N, C-alpha and C positions, 0 to 999 in steps of 0.2 A: 658685649653689649647688653644692657639691661632690657628685659622685656617691657613693652609698652603696657601701661596700666589698662585693665578692662574697664571700659565705661559702665557706670552704674546703669541698671536696666530701667527703662521707662516705665510708666504704669501700665501702658498697653503690652509691653513685653513681659511684665511681670504677671499680668492676667493670663498670658499663654502659658507661662511657667506653672501657674497654679493649676490651670486645666489639665496639663499633662501629669503633674505630680498627684492629681486626684483621680487619675484614670485607672481603673482596675485592670491589673495585669502590667501596669508599667511601674516596676519597682526601681530601686536606686541604680541597679546596674544597668537595666534596660534604658532608663533615661540617660544614663552617661553614654552608653553606646550609640544611641540615637543622636544625642547632641554632638558626638564625635563625627557621625556620619553626615548630618545635615547642617550643622553649624549654629542653628537658631531654633528656638522653640517653635516659632511661627512657621519655619519650614518644615519641621517634624510634622506639625498639623497638616499642613498644605499637601504633603506627600504621604498621607496615612496609607493610601492604597499600595504604596511601594514596600511598607514594612509590616503591615497588619497580617499578611499572609492569610491563613485559613480562619483567622480569628476575626471575621466580619462582625461578629457580636460586640467587639470592643468599642465602647462609646466614649468618646472624649466628651466631658461635660461642656455644655453651652457656655459662651462668654458670660451670660447673665448669671450663671451659677458662680462662677469664679468672682464676678464683680460683687456679689453679695457678700461672699467670704472677705473679700478684700476691704469692703466698707466696714464690715463688722470688727475686723482686725484693727483697722485704724481707729475706730471709736474706742476699742478697748486698750489702745497704745501698744499694740503688738506689732512687731516688725518682721518683715520677710527677709532672709538672708540667703540669696542663691549661691551655689557652689562656685560660681564664676567671680563672686565679689572678693576683692582683696582682703575684707575683714573676716571672711570665712576662715575658720582655724585651718592653718596650712597643713598640720598633720593629718587632720580628718580629710581634707580635700584630696590628699594623695592616694586614699584608699579607692578601690574600684566600686565599692558599695556605699560611698559617701552619700548622704541624703541630698537629692538635688536642691531641696529647699528646707532651711531650718526656720523655725519661728522663734522669735526671741522677745522676751519681756525684760527690759533692763538695758544695760549698756552694750552695744556691738563692740566697742573697743575692748571690753572685759574678755573677749574671746581671742584677742590678739596677743594676750600674755602667754608664754610658755606654761602649759597646765600639767598638774601632776594629780592623778586620781588617787583618792583615799576612800576605800570601800571596806564593807564588813557586814557583820551580822545585825539583824533587826533587833533580836533579843540579846543585845551585847551586855557584858558585865559592866559594872561600874568602872572598874579598872580599864577595861577595854574603851569605853567612851572617854575617860580621862585622858588616855593615852593618845587616842585619834585627835582629840581637841588640842593637846599640847603639840602633837606632830604637824598638824594642819597650820597652827599658828607659827611654828618654826619655818615651815616651807613658805608661807606668806611673807614672813619678815624678811626672808631671803630674796623676795622679788617674784616668786612663782604665784600662779593662780592655782586654787585647789578646786577640783572638779569631782562631783559625786552625784548620787541619785535622789537625794532629799528624803530618803526613807528613814524610818525609825532607827534608832540606835546608833551605829557607827557613822553613817551618812550624815545624820543630823549633827552629831558632835563635831565631825570635820568641817561642816559648814560654819558652824559657830566659832570654831577656833580660828579658821582663816579670816573670818571677819573682824577679829581682834586686832589683825596686823595688816590686812590687805583685802583682796576681794576673792569672791568665790563664784562657781558656775554650777547650777542645778540642772540636770537633764531629767526630764519627766517621760514617763511611758505614755501618759495621755496627752491631751491637748495642753498647750503652754498656759492656757487660762483656767485649767482644772486643778485645784490644789489637792494633791494626795501625798501622804495621808492628811485628812481634814485638820487634824490638830496641829499641822505644821503650817497654818495660815499666817501667824506672825513671822515664822522663819521664812516663809515664801516672800512675804512683803519686804523684809530686810534684804533678802538676796537680790531681789529685783531692784532695790534701791542702791545696793552696794556692789552688784555684779551683774549676773544675768541668769534668767531661767530660759531653758532651751527645750524644744521638742521637734520632731519631724512630722507629728501628727497634726491634722486640721484642728482648729479651735473647736472646743466643746466635746472632743473624743474622751470618753471615760476610759480610765486605764483598765486593761484586761491582761490576764496571764500571758498571753502570746505576744504582747507588746513589750514586755520587760527585757527579753534577750536583744530586741532591736534597740532599746534604750541603752543597754550595756555595751553594744558594740560602739555607740557614740561616745560613751564615756571613755572606753579605752582607746578608741580611735583618735579622739581629740587630744589625748594626753601624750606626754614623752615618757611617762613611766606610771605604773599601777602599784599602789600599796594596798595589801590586804591585811586588816588588823585581826578580826576574828571572823570565822566562817566555818560551817559544817561542810562536810565532803560534798553534799548534793545542793549546794547554795548558788544563788545567783552571782555571789562574789566570785566564786570559782569559775563561772562562765566568763565573767569579765576578765579574770586573769588569764584563762585560756585564749580568749579573743585577742588579748594584749600580746601574748607570746606569738600568736599567728600573724599579727600586725607588725611584729618586729619591735615592739615596746619593751622596755626594761620592767621586770616584774619583781617586787619586793614583798617580803612577808614578815609578819611580827611572830616569833615563836611563843608557844604557850604550853600549858600542861598537858600531857597525854591523857590525863583523866577527864579533861573538859572537851566534850565534842566540838566546841566552837574554836578549839585550837587544832583540830585535826586537819581543816582546810589549809591554813598557813604552814603547818608543819609538813604536810604532804607536798606543798609547793616548793618548800626549802629542799626537801629530799629530792625533788626533780630538777633542782637547779636555780630556784629563785634566789635571790639575795637576801640574806637574813639581816634584819635591821632592828635596832633598838632606840633610834632617835632620829630626829630630822637630819641631823649632821650625817648619819650613816647614808641616807638617801643622797643628800647634797654632794658627797664626795664621789658618788658613782655617776653623776650627771655632769654633762659639759657646762662650763662657766656661762652665765646669762650674757657675759661680754663676748663669748666665742661667736664666730659666724654661725648664722642660723642653718639647721640641717637642710640638705638640698631636697625638699620635699617637692614632688611634681605637682601640677595644679591642672584642674579640669579646664582652665581657661587657656591652656597652652595648645589649643587645637586650631589648625590653620587650614584655609581652603586647599592648600597644597596637599596636606595630609589626606583630606577627604578625597580629592582627585586621585591620589594614589591607591586608595583603598578601591575606589569604583574601577579603575583601570585594571587592577589585578584581580578583582573578585568575579571571575569568569565562570560559566557553567561548569567547565573542566575542573577548575579549583574547588568549586562547591561539591562536586560528585567525589573529588578525591578525598576531601575532608569527611564527607558523610560515610564513605566506604571505610575510612579508619575508625570511625566511631562504632560502637557495639553496645549490647545490653549490660556489659560489664563496665564499671566506671574506669575512666582513664584521665590522668591529668592533662591539662592544656599544654603543659610543657612537652609532654610525651608526643601529643599530636602535632605541635610545632616542629619537633625533630623529624617526625615520621613523614609529615607532608611537605616540609620544606617551603613554607609560606611565611609572610611577615605576621607579627602579632596583631596588627590592625586588621589584616584580612581575615585572620582566624577569628577574631572577636566579632566581625561583622557577620560571618557565616554562621557562627554558633548563635548569634542573636537572631538571625532570620529563623533558624530551626526552632529556637526557643520560643519566638513569637508564633510560630506555626504549631506549637504544641507537641514538638516531636523531641525536644531535648530537655533533660532534667539536670539542674546544677546541684552539686553536692559540696559539703565542706571540703576543704583542702585544694581548693581550685580544681575539682574533679567534675567531670561531665559524662553523661551517658545517653544513648539514643533510646527513646521510648517506643515501644511497639515493635521491637526487633525480636526475632525468634532466638 
């Protein structure tokens, strides 16, 4: 039986989501865990004392603050897309750290098309830009959307190529209303008209170095595959490719001369197992047909009250002590903890969240965790 569609959030519900999404200390994973536990943003706010632990200084913004942001966003024709909305990219929604709220300028429907990421160097070669443009056009002509970061070089060329035959999605590190780089104002306007510009940051946020890896995880997470055209070994594009591999996405790379540092990134990806490609057809033959059944991505909306009750029933003091005892100052994977403690993933996630909110747990890449303050 097909799952019932999740109703669109009312304005009041959306205000609660904005308040939580803008609360310091509540990141994407924490929001997801809290939503799984309490079922609604209003319930999370109402039961703050149950999850805030020792972090009494955590202040949820007042409704008036969220209402001002909501009004400003509406005036600028910006849309909010919660992770429970069926128009939210399904591939991205399946990730544990999917942004609770995306801000979108343009078409929400553009995010529903299967997306392929095309990324690469900002100081790209003329041939690299030409290839990215031709590649993106071929992917768009085949019915895919092309997603990238609207940066100079390969990103910009990929957006341009996609718009010759279809639509494209740009993910920004700053606010969705902040054009970066500034010289891409015309490109930004055309993407918003022909596709969508997306960000998880509040409106008006200026792009900063720390925000670009967060943007990259959205690019890779929303896609079904990532193509790297040109990139140095220490570039953001290689971060995107690494994130894509961790997220279970296909990684493709365009080979280049060993004498060009911009080819070192793709060449190293190919050496490590990425698929070598020389045309859009090479990518398309590795992907399932658009007419094939959609991948079985899970959704944040698939949370039921029964699931929440099971968590609460099994999350006993004994269970919490057992999990805490299994943790230590050395990192351990969550899978290892599950095997050792013999509890359900839902209970484990809830206990780890409680420890994290209490400032006693640190999360590391590779789904690893460690207890803070242990000897």
